[in-house]
Backbone as a printed PyTorch tensor [residue, N CA C, xyz], in Angstrom:
tensor([[[190.2630,  -2.8340, 141.4520],
         [190.2640,  -2.8730, 140.0160],
         [190.9420,  -1.6360, 139.4380]],

        [[190.7060,  -0.4910, 140.0770],
         [191.3130,   0.7620, 139.6310],
         [192.8360,   0.6890, 139.7390]],

        [[193.3230,   0.0600, 140.7960],
         [194.7620,  -0.0950, 140.9980],
         [195.3780,  -0.9180, 139.8770]],

        [[194.7110,  -1.9630, 139.4600],
         [195.2150,  -2.8120, 138.3790],
         [195.2790,  -2.0250, 137.0780]],

        [[194.2580,  -1.2230, 136.8110],
         [194.2390,  -0.4160, 135.5830],
         [195.3750,   0.5960, 135.5770]],

        [[195.6320,   1.2330, 136.7170],
         [196.7250,   2.2060, 136.8140],
         [198.0580,   1.4920, 136.6320]],

        [[198.2310,   0.3490, 137.2630],
         [199.4710,  -0.4110, 137.1280],
         [199.6870,  -0.8450, 135.6800]],

        [[198.6410,  -1.3160, 135.0220],
         [198.7510,  -1.7330, 133.6200],
         [199.1570,  -0.5600, 132.7350]],

        [[198.5960,   0.6150, 132.9810],
         [198.9690,   1.8090, 132.2070],
         [200.4270,   2.1570, 132.4460]],

        [[200.9080,   2.0120, 133.6690],
         [202.3060,   2.2790, 134.0080],
         [203.2310,   1.3250, 133.2610]],

        [[202.8880,   0.0500, 133.2290],
         [203.7060,  -0.9510, 132.5380],
         [203.7460,  -0.6670, 131.0380]],

        [[202.6160,  -0.3130, 130.4570],
         [202.5790,   0.0170, 129.0310],
         [203.4470,   1.2340, 128.7510]],

        [[203.3980,   2.2290, 129.6320],
         [204.2360,   3.4210, 129.4710],
         [205.7070,   3.0470, 129.5240]],

        [[206.1020,   2.2090, 130.4520],
         [207.4970,   1.7670, 130.5370],
         [207.9030,   1.0230, 129.2760]],

        [[207.0470,   0.1740, 128.7800],
         [207.3600,  -0.5800, 127.5640],
         [207.5120,   0.3580, 126.3760]],

        [[206.7710,   1.4450, 126.3780],
         [206.8620,   2.4070, 125.2870],
         [208.1480,   3.2160, 125.3860]],

        [[208.4990,   3.6450, 126.5950],
         [209.6720,   4.4840, 126.7810],
         [210.9500,   3.6640, 126.6950]],

        [[210.9880,   2.5350, 127.3540],
         [212.1730,   1.6850, 127.3530],
         [211.9440,   0.5090, 126.4180]],

        [[213.0030,  -0.0880, 125.9520],
         [212.8720,  -1.2100, 125.0580],
         [212.8550,  -0.7880, 123.5970]],

        [[213.0960,   0.4780, 123.3510],
         [213.1730,   0.9720, 121.9730],
         [214.4810,   0.4930, 121.3770]],

        [[214.4060,  -0.1250, 120.2210],
         [215.6100,  -0.6100, 119.5720],
         [216.1700,   0.4460, 118.6310]],

        [[217.4730,   0.4840, 118.5320],
         [218.1760,   1.4500, 117.6960],
         [219.0140,   0.6910, 116.6730]],

        [[219.2660,   1.3040, 115.5350],
         [220.1180,   0.6860, 114.5280],
         [221.1190,   1.6910, 113.9820]],

        [[222.2510,   1.1560, 113.5880],
         [223.2640,   1.9220, 112.8660],
         [223.5400,   1.1640, 111.5750]],

        [[223.4160,   1.8440, 110.4590],
         [223.8070,   1.2820, 109.1680],
         [225.3280,   1.3710, 109.1380]],

        [[225.9930,   0.2490, 109.4250],
         [227.4380,   0.2020, 109.6850],
         [228.2050,   0.2450, 108.3680]],

        [[228.3720,   1.4480, 107.8480],
         [229.0890,   1.6770, 106.5980],
         [230.1110,   2.7880, 106.8180]],

        [[231.0050,   2.9370, 105.8730],
         [231.9980,   4.0060, 105.9520],
         [231.3470,   5.2890, 105.4540]],

        [[231.2210,   6.2520, 106.3540],
         [230.6050,   7.5330, 106.0060],
         [231.5960,   8.6910, 106.1090]],

        [[232.7520,   8.4310, 106.7400],
         [233.7140,   9.4940, 106.9820],
         [233.4710,  10.2240, 108.2930]],

        [[232.3360,   9.9650, 108.9140],
         [231.9910,  10.5760, 110.2060],
         [231.6620,   9.4810, 111.2150]],

        [[232.1180,   9.6260, 112.4580],
         [231.7710,   8.6310, 113.4750],
         [230.2720,   8.6980, 113.8110]],

        [[229.7460,   7.5940, 114.2700],
         [228.3570,   7.5180, 114.7080],
         [228.2830,   7.8240, 116.1910]],

        [[227.2030,   8.4480, 116.6270],
         [226.9370,   8.6610, 118.0480],
         [225.4780,   8.3520, 118.3090]],

        [[225.2360,   7.5660, 119.3660],
         [223.8800,   7.2050, 119.7600],
         [223.7610,   7.3190, 121.2660]],

        [[222.5590,   7.6070, 121.7140],
         [222.2520,   7.6150, 123.1390],
         [221.0880,   6.6520, 123.3370]],

        [[221.2980,   5.6580, 124.1840],
         [220.2540,   4.6690, 124.4490],
         [220.1040,   4.4920, 125.9560]],

        [[218.9330,   4.0600, 126.3540],
         [218.6590,   3.8290, 127.7730],
         [219.0750,   2.4100, 128.1620]],

        [[219.3900,   2.1950, 129.4440],
         [219.6850,   0.8310, 129.8910],
         [218.5340,  -0.1030, 129.5230]],

        [[218.8820,  -1.2920, 129.0370],
         [217.8920,  -2.2750, 128.6270],
         [217.5610,  -2.2130, 127.1470]],

        [[217.9540,  -1.1370, 126.4790],
         [217.6960,  -1.0270, 125.0520],
         [218.8070,  -1.7110, 124.2600]],

        [[218.5160,  -2.0010, 123.0040],
         [219.4590,  -2.6970, 122.1340],
         [219.8030,  -1.8160, 120.9440]],

        [[221.0700,  -1.8290, 120.5930],
         [221.5590,  -1.1500, 119.4000],
         [222.0930,  -2.2180, 118.4670]],

        [[221.6210,  -2.2100, 117.2290],
         [222.0720,  -3.1960, 116.2600],
         [222.8770,  -2.5090, 115.1600]],

        [[224.0870,  -3.0180, 114.9520],
         [224.9400,  -2.5800, 113.8520],
         [224.5860,  -3.4710, 112.6560]],

        [[224.1930,  -2.8670, 111.5460],
         [223.7290,  -3.6230, 110.3870],
         [224.6490,  -3.3740, 109.1990]],

        [[225.1190,  -4.4690, 108.5770],
         [225.9220,  -4.3560, 107.3590],
         [225.7390,  -5.6010, 106.5160]],

        [[226.0130,  -5.4600, 105.2160],
         [225.8500,  -6.5850, 104.2900],
         [227.0810,  -7.4790, 104.2820]],

        [[228.2660,  -6.8750, 104.1420],
         [229.5140,  -7.6520, 104.1440],
         [230.6950,  -6.6970, 104.2720]],

        [[231.8530,  -7.2830, 104.6140],
         [233.0920,  -6.5210, 104.6070],
         [233.4230,  -5.7430, 105.8620]],

        [[232.6960,  -5.9950, 106.9590],
         [232.9490,  -5.2470, 108.1910],
         [232.9320,  -6.1780, 109.3980]],

        [[233.2750,  -5.6210, 110.5380],
         [233.0750,  -6.2590, 111.8300],
         [232.8430,  -5.1600, 112.8570]],

        [[232.5910,  -5.5380, 114.0840],
         [232.4170,  -4.5790, 115.1770],
         [233.3080,  -5.0220, 116.3230]],

        [[234.1820,  -4.1300, 116.7470],
         [235.0900,  -4.3970, 117.8540],
         [234.8400,  -3.3770, 118.9570]],

        [[234.5920,  -3.8510, 120.1790],
         [234.4620,  -2.9250, 121.3020],
         [235.8620,  -2.5900, 121.7940]],

        [[236.1330,  -1.2850, 121.9770],
         [237.4520,  -0.8230, 122.3890],
         [237.3130,   0.1940, 123.5280]],

        [[238.4470,   0.5850, 124.0870],
         [238.4780,   1.6110, 125.1240],
         [238.3150,   2.9930, 124.4930]],

        [[238.2180,   4.0160, 125.3290],
         [238.1420,   5.3960, 124.8260],
         [239.3970,   5.7420, 124.0260]],

        [[240.5520,   5.3050, 124.5120],
         [241.8020,   5.5570, 123.7850],
         [241.8040,   4.8100, 122.4530]],

        [[241.3120,   3.5790, 122.4490],
         [241.2250,   2.7990, 121.2170],
         [240.2920,   3.4250, 120.2080]],

        [[239.2430,   4.0480, 120.7020],
         [238.3080,   4.7720, 119.8390],
         [238.9970,   5.9920, 119.2170]],

        [[239.7620,   6.6940, 120.0270],
         [240.4250,   7.9150, 119.5470],
         [241.4640,   7.6260, 118.4720]],

        [[242.2480,   6.5490, 118.6740],
         [243.3490,   6.3020, 117.7270],
         [243.2310,   4.9680, 116.9740]],

        [[242.0580,   4.3520, 117.0400],
         [241.8010,   3.0880, 116.3230],
         [242.7860,   1.9900, 116.7280]],

        [[243.0030,   1.8620, 118.0170],
         [243.8820,   0.8020, 118.5310],
         [243.0540,  -0.1770, 119.3670]],

        [[243.7060,  -1.2560, 119.7830],
         [243.0400,  -2.2540, 120.6130],
         [242.1730,  -3.2180, 119.8330]],

        [[242.3260,  -3.2200, 118.5350],
         [241.5430,  -4.0960, 117.6610],
         [242.1420,  -5.4970, 117.6890]],

        [[241.3050,  -6.5040, 117.9430],
         [241.8060,  -7.8790, 118.0150],
         [241.4240,  -8.7090, 116.7930]],

        [[240.3910,  -8.2890, 116.0500],
         [239.9780,  -9.0250, 114.8530],
         [239.9810,  -8.0730, 113.6630]],

        [[240.7860,  -8.3920, 112.6620],
         [240.8760,  -7.5370, 111.4790],
         [240.1620,  -8.1410, 110.2700]],

        [[239.4590,  -9.2460, 110.4830],
         [238.7680,  -9.9110, 109.3760],
         [237.2790,  -9.5480, 109.3750]],

        [[236.7060,  -9.4180, 108.1850],
         [235.2660,  -9.1770, 108.1280],
         [234.4940, -10.3970, 108.6070]],

        [[233.3490, -10.1530, 109.1800],
         [232.4610, -11.2260, 109.6380],
         [231.0600, -10.9580, 109.1000]],

        [[230.2640, -11.9920, 109.0760],
         [228.8750, -11.8280, 108.6630],
         [228.1490, -10.9860, 109.7020]],

        [[227.4190,  -9.9780, 109.2390],
         [226.6520,  -9.1350, 110.1650],
         [225.3840,  -9.8470, 110.5670]],

        [[224.7480,  -9.3980, 111.5610],
         [224.8050,  -8.1090, 112.2370],
         [225.3440,  -8.2920, 113.6460]],

        [[225.5240,  -7.1800, 114.3650],
         [226.0320,  -7.2330, 115.7290],
         [225.0660,  -6.4700, 116.6210]],

        [[224.6600,  -7.1060, 117.7280],
         [223.7460,  -6.4520, 118.6670],
         [224.4650,  -6.1460, 119.9750]],

        [[224.2550,  -4.9260, 120.4500],
         [224.7740,  -4.4840, 121.7460],
         [223.5740,  -4.1280, 122.6080]],

        [[223.4370,  -4.8250, 123.7360],
         [222.3780,  -4.5010, 124.6850],
         [223.0000,  -3.8040, 125.8780]],

        [[222.4820,  -2.6310, 126.1650],
         [223.0120,  -1.8050, 127.2460],
         [222.4230,  -2.2520, 128.5780]],

        [[223.2690,  -2.7380, 129.4710],
         [222.7950,  -3.1490, 130.7890],
         [223.0890,  -2.0940, 131.8470]],

        [[224.1650,  -1.3530, 131.6530],
         [224.5740,  -0.3570, 132.6420],
         [224.8380,   0.9780, 131.9640]],

        [[224.6650,   2.0420, 132.7260],
         [224.9730,   3.3800, 132.2200],
         [226.4750,   3.4960, 131.9910]],

        [[226.8470,   4.3080, 131.0230],
         [228.2560,   4.5240, 130.7130],
         [228.4260,   4.8910, 129.2550]],

        [[229.6700,   5.0050, 128.8430],
         [229.9860,   5.2840, 127.4540],
         [230.7530,   4.0930, 126.9030]],

        [[230.3280,   3.6300, 125.7460],
         [230.9010,   2.4470, 125.1230],
         [231.3800,   2.8150, 123.7240]],

        [[232.5060,   2.2260, 123.3310],
         [233.1580,   2.5880, 122.0740],
         [233.3100,   1.3660, 121.1830]],

        [[233.0030,   1.5540, 119.9000],
         [233.0770,   0.4750, 118.9280],
         [233.7500,   0.9880, 117.6550]],

        [[234.5070,   0.1110, 117.0070],
         [235.1630,   0.4470, 115.7460],
         [235.0370,  -0.7400, 114.8010]],

        [[235.2260,  -0.4740, 113.5130],
         [235.3660,  -1.5550, 112.5480],
         [236.8510,  -1.8930, 112.4970]],

        [[237.1790,  -3.1620, 112.6950],
         [238.5750,  -3.5790, 112.7280],
         [239.1340,  -3.9870, 111.3770]],

        [[238.3420,  -3.9110, 110.3240],
         [238.7690,  -4.3660, 108.9970],
         [239.5880,  -3.2710, 108.3070]],

        [[240.7540,  -3.6740, 107.7850],
         [241.5950,  -2.7720, 106.9900],
         [241.7560,  -1.4010, 107.6190]],

        [[241.6080,  -0.3760, 106.8270],
         [241.7050,   0.9960, 107.3080],
         [240.3500,   1.6220, 107.5670]],

        [[239.3220,   0.8060, 107.8000],
         [237.9780,   1.3340, 107.9760],
         [237.8830,   2.3130, 109.1450]],

        [[238.5680,   2.0370, 110.2340],
         [238.5130,   2.9350, 111.3830],
         [239.3640,   4.1840, 111.1270]],

        [[240.6470,   3.9740, 110.8580],
         [241.5570,   5.1270, 110.6760],
         [241.2530,   5.9310, 109.4250]],

        [[241.0790,   5.2600, 108.3070],
         [240.8780,   5.9700, 107.0500],
         [239.4430,   6.4100, 106.8080]],

        [[238.4870,   5.6080, 107.2890],
         [237.0810,   5.8990, 107.0200],
         [236.2990,   6.3990, 108.2090]],

        [[236.9670,   6.4700, 109.3720],
         [236.3250,   6.9550, 110.6010],
         [235.0930,   6.1130, 110.9590]],

        [[235.1640,   4.8120, 110.6560],
         [234.0370,   3.9270, 110.9440],
         [234.1240,   3.4760, 112.4000]],

        [[233.4550,   4.2630, 113.2330],
         [233.4390,   3.9880, 114.6560],
         [232.1820,   4.5800, 115.2630]],

        [[231.8620,   4.1300, 116.4800],
         [230.6340,   4.5820, 117.1420],
         [230.8810,   4.7850, 118.6270]],

        [[230.3580,   5.8980, 119.1280],
         [230.3800,   6.2110, 120.5580],
         [228.9490,   6.1130, 121.0420]],

        [[228.7310,   5.1860, 121.9820],
         [227.3790,   4.9130, 122.4760],
         [227.2870,   5.3320, 123.9300]],

        [[226.4060,   6.2630, 124.2010],
         [226.1430,   6.7030, 125.5670],
         [224.9110,   5.9700, 126.0690]],

        [[225.0510,   5.3640, 127.2410],
         [223.9260,   4.6620, 127.8670],
         [223.5450,   5.4450, 129.1150]],

        [[222.3170,   5.9580, 129.1040],
         [221.8620,   6.8080, 130.1980],
         [220.3400,   6.7140, 130.2870]],

        [[219.7760,   6.6690, 131.4890],
         [218.3170,   6.5890, 131.6060],
         [217.5890,   7.7770, 130.9600]],

        [[218.2610,   8.8890, 130.7760],
         [217.6090,  10.0690, 130.1800],
         [217.5340,  10.0020, 128.6570]],

        [[218.1420,   8.9980, 128.0640],
         [218.1370,   8.8980, 126.5820],
         [216.7610,   8.5230, 126.0680]]])
């Protein structure tokens, strides 16, 4: 019985530490967004209208290239991190990325 109680406490601790959801208010702020999330966690980009979310390479993030959709879409967009790494996202609408710096660098690491 003691083993079950310890295991249950361990599972509750994991659920508390991992599975935390993150959000970005996806608007033009003039500054890029940066988030650190653990594998298995979800990041949601939230906007009312006039934007989209495009995943790009590191180079695409730096110079706002590699965008395939330039039209706004109905929000929201969810990114679930399955593997560790760095992921890059930009808004592909108009000059939102280049002129407004509307982009996000997401680090996925178990230490987040």
